[in-house]
Structures are given as C-alpha cells and as structure tokens.
C-alpha positions in Angstrom: 90.0 124.8 78.7 93.5 124.4 80.7 96.4 122.7 79.2 97.2 119.1 80.4 100.4 119.2 82.7 103.2 117.6 81.6 104.1 114.6 83.8 107.9 115.1 84.6 110.3 112.1 85.0 110.5 112.6 88.7 106.5 112.3 89.0 107.1 108.9 86.8 110.1 108.0 89.0 107.5 108.5 92.5 104.7 106.8 90.5 106.9 103.6 89.8 108.2 103.6 93.5 104.9 103.9 95.1 103.7 101.0 92.7 106.4 98.6 94.2 105.6 99.8 97.4 102.2 98.7 97.3 102.8 95.5 95.5 105.4 94.8 98.4 103.0 95.4 101.2 99.8 93.7 99.3 97.9 96.9 99.5 94.7 97.3 97.2 96.0 100.5 95.2 94.8 102.3 92.5 96.5 105.0 89.7 94.2 107.8 89.5 95.8 110.1 87.2 99.1 110.9 89.0 97.9 109.9 92.4 98.2 106.3 94.2 95.2 106.0 96.3 95.2 103.1 98.8 92.0 101.4 100.2 91.1 98.9 103.0 87.8 97.1 103.8 88.5 97.6 107.3 90.6 100.3 109.4 94.3 99.2 108.9 96.2 98.5 112.2 98.6 101.0 113.7 101.9 99.7 111.9 100.1 99.7 108.5 99.0 103.4 109.0 102.4 104.3 110.1 104.1 102.6 107.4 101.6 104.5 104.9 102.4 107.8 106.7 106.2 107.1 106.2 105.8 106.7 102.6 104.1 109.8 102.5 100.6 109.0 102.0 97.7 110.9 103.9 94.2 109.8 104.8 91.4 111.5 102.8 88.7 111.4 104.9 86.1 112.6 102.2 87.1 109.6 100.0 88.0 107.0 102.9 91.1 106.0 101.1 94.9 107.0 101.6 96.3 109.1 98.8 99.8 110.3 97.6 100.0 113.3 95.3 103.3 111.8 93.8 104.7 115.4 93.7 101.8 116.6 91.8 99.8 118.6 94.4 96.3 120.0 93.9 93.6 121.6 95.7 90.6 119.5 97.2 87.8 119.0 94.4 84.1 118.5 94.7 84.1 116.0 91.8 85.1 112.7 91.7 88.7 112.0 90.6 87.9 108.5 89.0 85.1 110.2 86.5 87.8 112.8 85.6 91.1 110.9 85.2 92.0 107.6 83.8 92.7 105.1 86.6 93.8 101.4 86.8 94.3 99.0 89.8 98.0 98.7 90.2 98.0 96.3 93.2 95.7 93.9 94.7 95.6 92.3 98.1 96.5 88.7 98.2 
C-alpha cells in the first residue's frame, strides 16, 4: 500500500484560502481529501463561471462539479473520491 502524502503548509494555506472564497461567494462546497469541489443545482451564470475559473477551479464533466486541486494534482480516477477520502461541507449556499 502506498504511503500517504504529507499535506504541506502551502496546500493547507490554499485550502484555507479556497474555503474563504467559497464562503464569500455563497457556493455549495466540499473538501474531499485535499481537493475543494463546488456544485450547483443549475448551470451557473457566465460571471460565476469566470469567477471560478479565475480562482483556479476547473469543470469536471465526469462529476458535474467544479474542482480545485489545491496544489495536489493527480490523474483522473475511475473511483469515487467521496468513497476514498474524508469529506466535509465547508460552505453552503445561503
């Protein structure tokens, strides 16, 4: 079994920054492992999509969510990250 990667201070800082970003913008967001995922009930408007892209999020069609890897990139997986990693809601829509 592969050893767990250490979470660097840089990654922790990026996660904290993105949590604040999601709260400020009232996005429904989850922390899954070291990735931040944002979801919407409907397709967000162009300004919202531009805001997400500017913050480094990318659209993941396979999951129908926006994702940010927080500096911990990895290859696409066939498995569900929600089954593999701890996850928690970090921001809810208001």
